[in-house]
N, C-alpha and C positions, 0 to 999 in steps of 0.2 A: 561859575557858582553864583555870581551876582544875579545873572539872568534868571536862573532857576528859582532863586529866593523870591525875586520879584513876582514871578508867575504864581507862586504859592500864596503870597500875601494877597494877590488880587483875586485868586480863585480858590481860596482855601476850602470853602464849603463843597464846591463841585469836586475838587480833587480828593478830599477826604471821603466823600460819599462813594467815590468810585475806585478807591485805592485798591481794594481787594480784587475787584474785577480786572482792573488794568494790569496788575502784576502778572496775571496769568494769560492776558490777551496777546497772542504772538504778533498780531498786527502792529502793536504799539512798541514792540522791541526794535532797537536799531538793527540794521542788517549786519550780520557777522560773517566770518569766514574769509576766504581769500579775496583778492582783488578789491580790497577796501570794503568788503561786505557785499552780500548778494541776498535777494529775496528768499525767505524761508518758505517756499511754496509747499513743502512737505508738512508744514504746521498749520496753515491757514484753513479756516472753516467759514462758510457763509455767515453763520451765526455771530462771528466775531466782528463783522463789518460795522453794524450799527453802533455798538458801544465804542468801538475804536474811532469811528468818524466823529462821534459826538465829543469824545475826549480831545481829539486832535483839533477840532474846530475851536474849542474853548482855549486850548493851549496857544494856538496861533493868534487868536483874538487878544489874549493876554499879552503876547509878545508885541503885537501891533500897538496896543494901548501904552505899553511901556515906552515904545519908540515915540509915539505921538505926544506923550506927556513928559518927555525928557526936559527938565528945566534948562538944560544947556542949549545954547544957540545951535541951530541945525548945521551939521557938517556932513560931508560925504560919508564919513565913517559911521557917525552916530545915527544917520537916517537911511541913506541908500544902501550902504554895505550892511547895516543892521537888518534891513528888510530882506536883503539877499540871504542872510544867515537864518532868518526866521522860518518857521513852518517846516522844519525837517521831517517831523513826524507826519504832518499832513501830506507832504510830498510823497513819502513812502506809501502811505495808505492809499492815496489817490491813484498811484501807479498800479498797485495790485488790484484795486477796485476796477480800473479801466481794463485790465487784463481779463478779469472775470467777465466784465460786461461784453467784451468783444469775442472772447474765446471759450468761456465756460458758463454761458447763460443757462439758467435753469428756472423752473417755476419758483423755487425757493429764493434764488437770487433776484428774480424779477420783482418780487414783493419788496425786498430791501431797496432795490433800485428806484422803484416808484416812490418810496418814502424818503429816500436820501437825496434824490435829484433836486427837489426844491430847497432842501437844507443847504446843499452846496451853493446854490444860487444866492440864497439869503446871506450866507457866510461871505461870499465875494463882495456883495453889495455893502456889507458892514465895513469892509476894508476900503473899498473904492470911494465910499461916501463919508469917510472919517475926516471931518473938517480940520482938526488939528494936524493930522498926518499930512493931508494935502497942502496945508499952509507951509509946512516944513519943506516939502518937495518943491513947491512953487518958489519959495524963497531961494533955494539952491539953483533952480532953473533960471531965475532972473539975476542971480548974483554975478557980478563981474569977477569975483574971486574964483568962480568955477572954471574960468578960462585957464587958470593955472593948473588944473587937474590934467591927467592924461586924457588922450582922445577917447579911450575906451570908457573912462569914468564919465566924461561929458556925454558920451552916447547913452550910457546907462541912465543918467539923470533925465535926458531927453525922452528916453523910452518910458520911464515911470511917469513923467509929467504928461506926455501925450496919451498914455493909456488911461490915466486917471481922468483926464479931461473928456476923453471919448466916452467914458462910463458915467459921466455926469457929476464930476467932483465940483463943478462951478455952479450947479443948479441950486435953487433955493430949496428949503426943507420939504415943501409940499411936492415939488417936482421930483426930488430925490425919492420920496416915498412912492410916487407913481411909477418911476422907473424900477424900483426894487420890486414892487408888486407885479409888474409886467414880467420882469426877469424870472420871478418865482413861477408864474403861470407858464412861461415858455419852457422852463426846465422840465416841468411835468409833461407838457405836450411833446417835447423832443423825445422823452422816454417812451411815451405812448406810441409815437410814430415808429420809433426803432423796434419796439417789441412787436408791434403789429406786422411790420415788414419781416422780421425774423420768423414769426409764426407762419406767415404765408409761404416763406421759402422752405420751411421744414415740414409743413403739413401737406404740401401739394407735390405731385409727381406724375409722370406718365408711366403707366404700367406696360411692360412688354410681356405679353402672355404666350406668344407662340414664336417659333423660329423665324417666321416671316417678318415679325416685328423688328428683328435685328438686321434686316437686309441692308447691305451697304456699309454697315458699321465696321471700322477696323477692329482687329482682335482686342486691342487694349481698351477701346471704348466699350466693346461688348463685355469684356471681363469686369470693367468698372461698373456697368449696369447690373451685372449679376451679383457682384459684391455688395452693391448698394441695396438691392432687394433683400439679401441675407441680413445685412446690418439692420434693416428696418423690420425684419421678421415678416416679410410679405409672402403670401402664397401665390407668387407669380415668378416667371423665369428671370425677370430683371426689371429695373425701373430707372428712369431718368429723373434725377433730383432737380428741384427748381432753383438751381444756382447756375451762374454764368459758365463755370468750368465744366458743367455737365450738359447744359442746354446747347451751347455753341457748337461743340463737336457733333452733337446729334443733328443739329440743323445743317451742318456742313456735309455730312456723309450719309445720312439716312435716305434711302430711296423711297421710303414710305411717306408720300406727300401728306396723307391724312394725319399721320403721327407727328410729322414736322409741324403741322398747323396746331395740333394740340399742345406740343411743347412750347411753341412760340406763344400761344394764347395764355398759358398759365404764367409764363415769364413776364409778358408785358402787362398783365392785369394784376400783378402783385399790388396789394393795397387798394385795389379798385374793383372789388367784387361785391360790394353792397352787403358784406357780412360783418361779423363782430370785429374783424381786423381791417375794415375799410378806413383809409387814411384821409379821405377827402375833407370831411368836416374839420379834422384835426389840423390839416395844413392851411385851410382857410383862416382858422383862428390864429394860427402862427403868423400868417401874413398880416392880418389886421393888427395884431399886437406889435409886430415889428414896425409897422407904419406909425403907430401911436408913439412908440419909444423914440423913433427917429425924429419925429416932430417935436417932442419934448426936449430932445437934445439939440434942437435948432437946425435940423436938416430937412430938406424938402421931401426926401424919400429915404427908405432904408438903404437903397443902393448908394445914395450919396454918403450916408453915414459909413457904410461898409467900406467904401473905397477911400475914405479919408486917411487911412494909414497904409494904403497900398501903393505900388509903383505907378499904377495907371492914374490914380487920383480922381479922374472924371469919368462917370459912366459912359459919356458919349465917345470917349476915346476907345473904350472897349467895344462899343457897338460898331464904330468905324472899322476897327481891325477885323472883327468877326465878319462884317458884311463884305469887306474887301476880299476875303478868302472864300466866302460863301458861294458867290456866283461861279467862279472857276471850278469849285468842288462839285457843285450841282451839274455843271456841264460835263465833268468827268464821269459822274454817276450815270448821266443819260447815255453817254457813249458805251459804258460798260453794260448797262441794261439792254441796249440795242443788240449787243453781241450775245447776251444771255438769251434774249427772246428768239434770236435766230436758231439757237440750239433747241429750245422748247418747240418751236414750229417744225424744225427738221425731224424731231422725234414724234411729231403728231400729238403734242401735248394739248393743244386747243385751250390754253388758258394763258392769261396775262401774268407775268412775273409778280408774285406777291411777296410780302416781307419774309414769310417762312420759306420762300424759294431762293432768296438772294444769295445766301452763303453757299447753298448747294450748287447753284448754277455758276456762281463766281468761281467755284473750285473747278468746274468743267472748263470754263474759259481760261483759267490759269493754266490748266493742263494742255489745252489746245494751243494757246498762244505762246506759252513759254516752255512747254514740255516739262512742267513742274507740277508734280502730284504731291500734295501734303502727306499722303500715305507713304510715299517713297522717302520723304525727308524725316518723318516722325521717328522711325526706328533709330535714327542717329541722335535724337534729342532726348537723352536720358537725363532726368532731373538731377541725379547726383553728379554726373559728369559735368553738367552745365554749372552746377554749384562750384565744382572745382575750377571751372573756367573763370567764374566770377572772381574767385580768390586770386587766380593767376593775374587777371587784369588789374586787380587792386595792388598787387605786388609790382607790376610793371609801371603803373601810373604813380602810385603813392608810397611804394616801398613797404606795403603792409603784408604780413604773413599770418596765417590762421592755423591754430592747433586745437583739435577737438579735445575737450575735457569732460570728465564725468564726475567731478568732485563738487558740483553745485546742484541744488535741488531744481526740479522743473515742475511745471503745473500740469503736465500731461505727458504720458509716455512717448507721444509723437515728437516732443520738443527735444532738440539737441543744442549743445552750447560749444562755442569756440572761443578760445583766448586769441585776441588780436594784438599783434606787436609790430614794432618797426623792425624790419629785417636787417637794417644796417646797424642799429644800436642794440637790438634785442629787448628794448624797453617795451613793456606792455602798455597799450593805449586804451584797451577796453575789452568788453565781451560782446559777442554776437549770438543771440538766441534765434533758432530757426524752427518755425512751426508751419510745415508745408501743407498739411492735409485737411480736407473738409471733414466736418463731423457735426453731429447734432449739438446745438448750443453755440456754434461759432458763426459769426456773421459772414456773409459772402464777400467776395472780393479779395484784394491783397493790399497790405499796408505795412508801414514801418512804425515802430514805437521807440521812444527813448525812455527806458526805465529810470535812467539817471543821466543828467547832463555832465559833460566834462567841465571842470573848473579848477582854479588854483588860488582861490582867495586866501585860504589859510594853509592849505596843503594841496598836493596833486590829487585830484579826484578823477578816477577813471570812468569813462562813460559806459553805459550798458544799453545796447540797442537790440531790437528784434526785427525780423522780417516774418510776416504771417501771410500765408497763401491758402488756397482752397483746391489744391490738386486732388484728383480722385485716385485712391490707392490702387484699386484693381486687384489682380491675383497676387497672393503673397509671395509666390516664387518667381515673379517677373519684375524687372526694373520698371519704374514709373516713366512712361514716355509722354512727352508733352508737345503741344503744337508750337509752331514758330511764334504765334501771337502770345502764347503763355510764356514762352522763353523770353520774349521781349519784356513782358510784365515782370518776370523774375529779375532781370537785369535792372529794370526801372526801380523796383523797390529796393534793390541792393544799392542803387545810387543814393537813395535817401539814407540808407544805413551808413554808407561811406561819408556822407555829409556830416553825420554825427560822429563817426569814428575819427575823422580827420580834424575835428574841432580843436583849436589851440588858442583858447581865450582865458581870461581871468575870472569873469563873472558868469554864473550859471544861466542867468536870464538872457545872455547874449550868445549862448553856445549853440553850435551845430545848426539844426534846422529852424532855429528861432528867428526866421527872417520873414519878410513880407510874403503874404500868401501867394501872390502872383509871381514870386521869384523862387519859392521853395521847390516848385516842380522842375525848374531848370536843371539842376545837377542830376536829378533822377532821369529826366528825359535824355540828357546828354549821354549817360552811361549806356543806354540802349544801343548806341552805335557800335559798341565794341563786340556785341554778340555776332554781328555779321562780318567781322574781320577774319581774313584767312587764318591768322595765327590762332584764334579761338576755335574756328571750325576744324582746322587740321589737327589740333591737339585734343579737343574735348568733344567734338561732334562725332562720336564713335558709335558704330553700329552695335546694338545691344547683344547681338549673337556672335558676330565675327570679330568685333573690336576694330574693324577697319574704319579709317576716317572717311568723312563725307567726300565722295569723289570730286575731283576738281571740276568736272563737267557739270555736276550738280551745284557746286558752289557758284559757278558762272551763271547757271540758270537762276539761282536765288538772287544774284546781284542784278541780273537783267529784269527780274520780276520785282525788284525792290520797291518800286512805287505803285505796283499793282494793288488795288484796293484802297489807295489813299483817298479817293473820292468818297467811298463808302464810309470809312472811319472818320473823315473830316466832317461830312454831313451829319453823321450820327452824333458826333460830339458837339459840333457848333450849334446844332438845333437845340440841344439841351442847354448850352451856354446862353444862347439868345433868349430862350424861354425863361431861364433863371433870371437874367438881367431884367427882362420886361416884367416879370412877376414882381420884382422888387422896385421897379420904377412906377408901378401901378399903385394908386392910393385908394381906389374904390374896392369894395368887396367883389370877389370874383367867383365865377362858377368854373371849377378846374377843367372840366371836360370842354366847356365852351371856349375858355381862354386858350387852352392847348390847341384846339382845332383852328380857331381864328388866327392865332399867331402863326401856326405852321402854314395855313392856307395863304396868308399874306406873304410868306417867304417862298411860296411855291415849292414846298417840301415835296420831294419825290415820293410818290405813293408806295414805292417799293421798299422804303426805309422808315423806321420809326426812331424817335429820340433814343439815345443810349440809355437815358433814365427818364421815363415818363413821370409826370408830376407826382402821382400818388405813391411812387416808389423811390423818389429822389432823395435818398438818404444823405447824400452830400450836403444838401441845403435845408433839410427838415429834421435831421437828427441832432443838429447843433447849429450855431451861427457860423461855424468854421468856413464853409464854402458858400454860404448864402450871398447872392450877388457876386459870387467869386468863382463860379465854375469856368468862366472865361480864362482863368489862370492857366489852364493847361495849354491853351492856344498862345496866350501872352508869353508864357515861359518857353513855348516851342519856337517862337521867333528868336529868342535869345539862344536857345539850344542849337538851332540850325546855324546861326551865325558863329557860335563858338566852335562847332564841329568844323566849319570851314577854316578856322585858325589852324587846326591840325592838318587839314588837307593842303593848306597853303605852305605848311612846314614840311616836315619829313614823313608825315603820315600819322596814323592813329597812335603810334607809340613814341612820338617825338618827345624826348625827355625834357627839352627846354620848355615846350608848350605845356606839358603836364605839370612842370614845376610852377609855372605862372598860374595855372589853373588851381593848384593846391594853395599857393601863396595868397591868391586874391579872391578865391571863391570857396573852396572846400574847407579851409582852415579858419576863416575869419568870422564865421557866424554873422551876428548882427552888430559887430563892432564898428561898422562903417555903412554909410548909405549904400544900398545895393546898386543903384545906378553908377555911383562912383567906383564901387568894387568891380563892376563889370568893365567899366572904362579902363581901370587899372590893368585888367587882364588883357583886353582886346586892343587897347589904345584908342578906342572910339566907342560910340554908342552902337548897339546892334542894328542891323539893317534887315527889314522884313523881306527883302528880295531873296535872302538865303532860304527862307521857309518855302517860298514858291518854287525855287530850284529843287529843294529837297523833296517836294511832293510832286514834282514834274507838272506844275500848274503854269499857265502862261503868266508872264510878268507884265503888268500894265504899266505903260510908260507914265512917269510922273509929270504933271503939267507944271 
């Protein structure tokens, strides 16, 4: 009651003027219902966002002012814990706002997004640059008495202090104003970049006009293309949407080289077409502003600023790691391309393998070399059966069980919800929302979100997490069949979800996936390994017609072909990672096309492959600061992942209960309550060794001098 009274005294005019509107705005209401409350998706409207956000911003600022101006000496409870408790309304609204932004984008929402993005930035800066608040945090950070607190409380003080410093809390007023102005500009540019990319993905497609245009396509890919054309109300037989889930199967199986080139072309030129959605000038401005911001904050480059709170710390360490893997990966690609070229020549193709040929001929080599045809495997990879397989793995490793529920609202009919509980105690630990299908207004790719973090500051709060994918529905009377690569992605994102669901901490800012960016991908990459275990394949890789499990002979062939294509995927990803890092080490204005070409030429990038994300479509690094100078994180985390997997192999195998418990105790449950290097050492008994990654990818291991 005291806190509410303080807010109203400090913001009486604002609150009174908006009282009537706020009473009826569903976004401002606490989440109600089971499981400690859930989002009321059935009540929200786009028109509610602006007034709700404006109210919540003011409410949070009032709360922060009350903390900052507390006349009592700073303590953990009246400063840090008070900050943890503040902004509940803002947190709820930001969650729903993010869901709309990623899953329900529309022209109406985009208008709101463009207006609100800079306001969010301005709001954050007002908190980060609050002198009185930072003085209280700094006092606690430097206090000897803080050593008497629990290790988790000390970690939380450290987190607040370092985050405030990174955002400019120690700057003078003039420089703070400069950083705030830059952040506001960046927020607008991030939104522009994202909306341009989404427009390119949804406005472009490859039309399939005749039966011959479908040549080579498996039935489920053909059905998906037909369904996509119907969904778009196009007067053609089918179409290939400009998303990875649609483009990559087409590039893998279509025998029409001319159409493969068209599909490849629209995909790699997203954001780079010289039209209203061109992202080149936007990203150049983003880079310039980032450099300015880093310099003001006392860093040589944005890359140095970005890595200041990561495990890697130093950009050179990331470059060294990437380049150590680059050469063997390129060597593997050259070997694979030579085998592909032999097939082209034998068929009288009279052309050199081009990027739109790579997947198609790699599939032929896979079939010839390992007697493994993806079209033979795919009928066994039913989306829903694999989902059941993920649940089973979570039960075996972490004692989790899943029960589908229908008593909570969802934001789209495609979304389903499961209650997650501990199967030994029956105690609920959270909810898992699943949104698997592509649709207009949904960004491409796959991801995990935490709608609410686990915590127990004042009471037990259950986490709510989601997994979102872009699988193509296809015919309504057929199960969704997915590729092995998509199945790996499914398990990967579920790994992020488990990282959230297993969280067992006190404070929400330290919960679940709130860890260093170059560590957060480790648990998710690790979970991919369980897809290929015989236990999962035998129980859940069932033929969609016969119900028979994947034959052992095919499982053996999958295992033998396990590292096939690692050269391609490694080069595709590391090229993007290297370009990202070099972009953010550069301090001069760049020409994106020239920079991309010169950087890749210097690396001797194989001409048969392009970056996984070309610069004008690199949403990871230009739709926010999240992965900027941080795309290397996937490789960094994969070193840890490969080393961790060997812990299971050195034990009793993939389902070794003792190793799984150590993994839960030291990785999945601890969030950011402990330094991640120390957490991993607690699990493994030592630091990770990069040799494990080279073994996992079947690359040669260079002897250390």
